[in-house]
N, C-alpha and C positions, 0 to 999 in steps of 0.2 A: 814448156812441157809439150810433148808431141800429142797429136790426136789420138794415137794408139795408147799412150800413157793415160790420157783423159778418160778414155773408154774403160781401160782397166781399173782405174780408180773408181769410177762410177759403179762398175761391176762389183767391186769388192765391198760396196756398202750394202749389198744384198745378202742376207743370210739364207742361201739356197737350201741348206739342209732342214730349214724348218718349214718348207712350203707344203709338206704333208699335213700340217696342223696338229702334230703330235706333242708339240712343246706347250709347256704350261705358261700362262700368261704371267704368272708370279716369277719374274726374273730375280736374281740375286739383288740387284740394285733396288728394285721395288721393294723387296722384303727388308733390305737395309733401311730404306727411307721409312716404311711403315714402323719398323722398330724404332728409329730415331724419332719419328713423330709421337709415338706412344710414350717414349721417355720424356720428351720435352712437355708433352700434355700433362703427364703425371707430375713433373717437376712444377709445372705452372699451378696445378690444382693445390698442391701442397703449399706453395708459397702464397696462393690466394686464400685458401681456407684455414690451414694449419698454423703457418707461422705468425700471422697477425696477433693471435693470442699469446704467444710465447715472446714477441720482440718487446725489448725494454722501451721505455720512454725516451725519446731522443731529446737531449739537452744541449743548447748552444752554449759553448764555453769560449768566450773570446772569438777568435777566428776559426776554431775547429768545432767538431761535433762529438759529443760524448755519447758513446753507444752503450754504456753500462758494461755488461759482462762480455759483450762481443769484442773481438780483437779488432782494433782499428788499424788497417793496412791501406797501402794504396789500392788494393784490390777489392775494397769492401764497398759495395754500392747495393742499392735496393733495386731489384729488377722490376721493371714496369711492363705493361702490355707489349709495347714496341720492341723492347729487349728480347722477350720470348719469340716474337716473330722474327727477329734478327738471327737468333740462334738457329732456329728452324730453316731459315733462308740459307744461312751458311751451310748447313747440313746438305740441303738440296743442290747447291751449287758445287760443293765438293763432290757429290755422288754422280751427278749427271753432267758436269762440265769438267771439273779438275780431274777426276779419275780417268775418264776417256782420254784426255789430253795428256795425262801422265803415262798412259800405257800404250799411246799410239805415237811412235816416233815418225810415221809418215805425216800425220797431222802436224806435229810440231815443226818438222821440217818445212812443210808447206807454208805455215805462218811465218817462219823465220825468213824463207825466200822472199816473201812479200815485204816484211817490215824492214829488213836490211837494206833493201833498195829504196826505201822511202824515209829519208832523214827526218821528216816532220812526224811521220807515224812512230818511229823509234823514240824520238823526243817525247812524243805524247805518252807512249807506253812507260818511259821512265818517270815521267811526271805524275801520271795516274797511280803508278806503283807507289810513289812517295806519299800521295794523298791517301791511299788506303792504308799504308803502314801508319802514317801520322793519325788517321782517324780511328784505327784500332788501338794503337799502343799509347799515343799521345795523352789522351784524357786519363789513363791508368796512373801515369806517373807524374803529371804536371796539370794541376788544377788551376784555374783562373779565380783567384780569391779577391775579394774586396779589400782595398787598401786606400781609403780616401786621402790620406795625406800625400799619396803619390799619384794622384790624378792628373791627366793632361801632360804627362812627361812625353816630350817629342821624341822621335826616333833617333838613334845615334848619328851623329854627324849632320843633324838637321836641326832646325830650331822651331820654337813655337811661342806664343804669348807668355811673357813671364808672369803677367797678372794671374794667369790660370794655373801655372805650374808653381804652386806656392807650398812648400818651399821647392826651389829648383834644385834638382840633384846634379846638374852639371854646371858648366860655366854660364854666368848670367851677365849680360852686358845690356845697358840701357833697358829696353822693354823686351828683350829676347832671352830665351832660355834654351840653351843648346843640350841635346840629348846625350846620353852616356850609353856604354856597353851594358849596364845593368839592365836596361830595357832596350834592347836592340831596335825593336819595332814600336816602341813608345807604349803608353798606357791609355786605357779607356777613360771615359768620365768618372768612373767608379774606381779608378786606380788599378784596374786589372791589367796584367801583363797581356800585350796583344798576341804573343806566340801561343800561349795555351788557348786563347780565344779562337785562334785560327784552327788549332787542333780540334776544338769542339765543334766548329762549323764543318770541318772535314768528316768528323764522326757522324754528324746529322746527314751530310751528303751522301756518304757510303751507305748509311741506313736506308735513306729514301730509294736510292738506286737499287740496292739489293733486295729489299722487301717487295718493292712495286714490280721489280723484274721477275721475281719469283712468282708472284701472283698472275702477272699478265701473260708469261709465255705458255705455262700449262693450259690456262683457260682458252687463249687465242688458238693454240694448236689443237687442243680436242674438239672445239667448237667448229673451227674451220675444216679440220680433217673430216669430221663426221658429215658435215654439210657437203663438202665436195665429193666424198666417197659415195654416199647413199644417194644424193641428189633427190629429185622429186619433192614430195611434200616435206620431208625432212630438211632438205635444203631451204625451201621457201619459208618454213617456220623458224628456222634458226636465223636466216638472214633478215627476216622481218623484224625479230627481236633486237638484232644488231642495229637496224635502221632506227627502232624506236629509242634504243640506248643512246645512240649518238646524237639524238636530238636534246639531250640532257647533258650539257657539258659538265665534266667533272668539276671544273672550278666553280660553276654555279652552285652544284650539289654541295660542294663543301661549304660555300658561304651560308647556305641555308642551314645545313646541319650544325655549323659551328655556333649557331644561336644556342643550342643546348650544351655546348662545350667544345672548347678548342684544345687540340692535342695533336702530337705527330702521329699517333695512332689512328685517329680519325683521318688525317690526310693520307697516310698511305693506304688505308683501307679504301677510301673513296677514289683515289686515282688508280689503284690497283684493279678494282672491280668495275670501273666505268671507262677504262682507257684502252681496252683490248679489241675493240670492234674493228678498226682499221687493219690490225695485224691479223685478225681472224679472216678477213677477206683475202689477204694475201695468201694465207695458208690454204684457203678453199680453192684458190686459183691453181695452186701447186697439186692439191689432191685430186682435182678434176682431171689433169693431166696423168697423175700417178696411177689412177685407177684403171687406166688403159695400157700400162706398161706391161712387158712380157712377164715379169716375175709375179705380179698381181693376178694376171690371167692364168698363169701356170698354178698358182695356189689355189685359185677358185676351181680350176679343173681337177685338182687333186682332192677336192671335197673339203677344203679348209673352210671353217666358218668365217663369216663377215667380221666378227668381232676379233678373232685371232689375226685375220688379215690386216685389219685397221690397227690393232695394237702393235703387231710384230713387223709390219712391212710398210704400211702407209705412213703412220705418225713419225717413225724414225726418219723418214726420207722427206717429210714436209716441215719438220719442226725448225729447220734451218732459216725458213722464211720468216718465221716469228722472231728468231734471234736477230736476223738482219734488221727487221723493223724496229726491234726494241733498241738497237744502237742509236737509231734517229729519235726514238721516243724519250729515253732516259735523260739526255740533256735537257730537254724541254721541261720534263717534270721537275728537275733540279732548279731550273729558272723560276718555274711557277711556285715552288716552295719558298724560294728567296723572295718572290714578289708578295707573296701572302704574308711572310714575316715582315716585310718592310711596311705593309699596310696595317701592321698591328692586329691581324686576324688570326694569329697563331698563339701558342702557349708561350708567353714571355720568358718562362724559365728554360726553353729550349734555345740554346744559343747557337743558332744556324748562322750562316754568313749573312743572310738577309737581316735577321735580327741584330747582328752586330753593326752592319752598315746604318740600320735605322738608328740605333743608339748614337752613333756619330753625328747624325743630322738632326734628330728630333730632341736629344737631350741637351738642354741649354742651347737650343737652336740658333741663338743669337751669336754663338761662338763659331758656327761654320761660315766660311771654310779655313778659319785659323787653326782648327784642329783636324785638318784634312785626313791625317793618318788613320783616324779611327774608322773612317769609311773607305779609305783608299785600299787597304790591305785586304779586307774581305771581298771588295768588288774585284780586285785583281785576281784573287784565288778563284772566285766564282767564274769570271770570264775565261781564265786559263782552263779550268776544269772542264767547262762546257765546250770550248774549242778543241781540247785534246781528245775529249770523248767522241766528238764528231769525226775528227781525223782518224782516230783509231777505229771507230765504227766502219769507216770505209775500208780498212784493212781487214777487218773481221768479215765484212761481206765478201771481199774477194777470196778470202781464205776458206770460207764456206762454200764457195762456188768452184770447183775444180777447173772450169773453163777459163778463169781469170787468174789463175795461180801459176802461169808459166813464168 
C-alpha cells in the first residue's frame, strides 16, 4: 500500500460531516445494543424470579434426566449467570465487530491481504474457527455422559493397560488393550468419550475469551480515552486508580473470592473487571495524540462539546489500541483459567480443558502416565489455541494499523 493510500484510508476513518456537533450521541448501533441488553436483562429476570416456581422437579432416570412436562431435546439446558453474559457478549461482538466487518469491503480486503501472505496466520484462523464452531455446536448435540464400564478405553490404533480397560472393547493381547474407532480419542476415568469432553473445553474457552473481552475493551477504551483527552486532574485521578488496581492481581483476587464460592461467572467477572489497566494506558497514549489531530481541533473550533468529540471522534479512533492489546491478553486469561481448573480452584462441574487434564492426572493418579490420552488431548487443544490466538493476534494488530497493511 502506498503512502497516499494510507493517508486516504486514515482520512476516511473520520466522519467530517459530524464536526459541527449536531449529531445525536445515540447511534443506531448503540440503540440496538441498549435494546438487546434490555431484552437479555428481562429474560434473565424472568428466568431468575419467575421460572423457578414453575419448573418441575428434576429426576435422574438412568443416564438421562426426566424434566416432567418439559420437552427433552438436545437444545434443553438451564441457563446460568455465565450463559446470560455469553448471550449479551455475542450481541455486542456482532454489533460492534461483526457488522462493521461485514459492511466494509475495504477492511475485509485489508485483513485478507495480510492473512493470505502468512500461512501460520491462515492456519490459526482456520483452527480457531473450528474451535469456535465446536464450542458453540458440539455441546448441543454431543454430551459427555458417564459410562463406567467403558472407562480408560485407549484411543484408536493405540494401546493402554488392559487391567484398567475392563472390559477391553478392542483387541486384547497380554496386558495391552488396543483402542477402537468407537472411541477415536479414548475415554476418561469415568468412561466419558474424549471428543465431547474436548467440545466442552472449547465451549468454556470461547465463553472466557468472549465475555472477558467484552468487559475489558469498553472499560479500557472509555477510561483511557477520557484520561488522555481531558488530561490534568482527570488523567491523574483515573491513572492513579489504574495504579492501585494493578497492585491487586486478578489471580489473587479470584483465589480470595473463591472462598465464598467457585464458578465460571466469578472467574470472568474478576478477570474482566481487573485486567483492563494495561490496555487503558495504551488507549490513553493514543488519545493524547488524537486530541491534537486536525479533525478534533476543527470540531472544537466549530463549538462541538467535549462529550460529543470524545464519543464521536476520539473513542472510535483509539479503540483499536484496546483491541490490539486484547489479542495478547486473551490467550493469557485462557491459560490462567486452565491453571485454576488444574489446581481444583474452580467449579468441578465446568469441564474446561484444565479440569479434564487434571482428571487424567489426579484421578487414580497411580495410573498416570499409562492413561496419558486423558491429559494429552486437552493439553494439546489448549496449547494450539493459545499459540493460534497469539499468531492471529499479530495479524489483527497489523490489520488495525493501516501503515502495516501493505
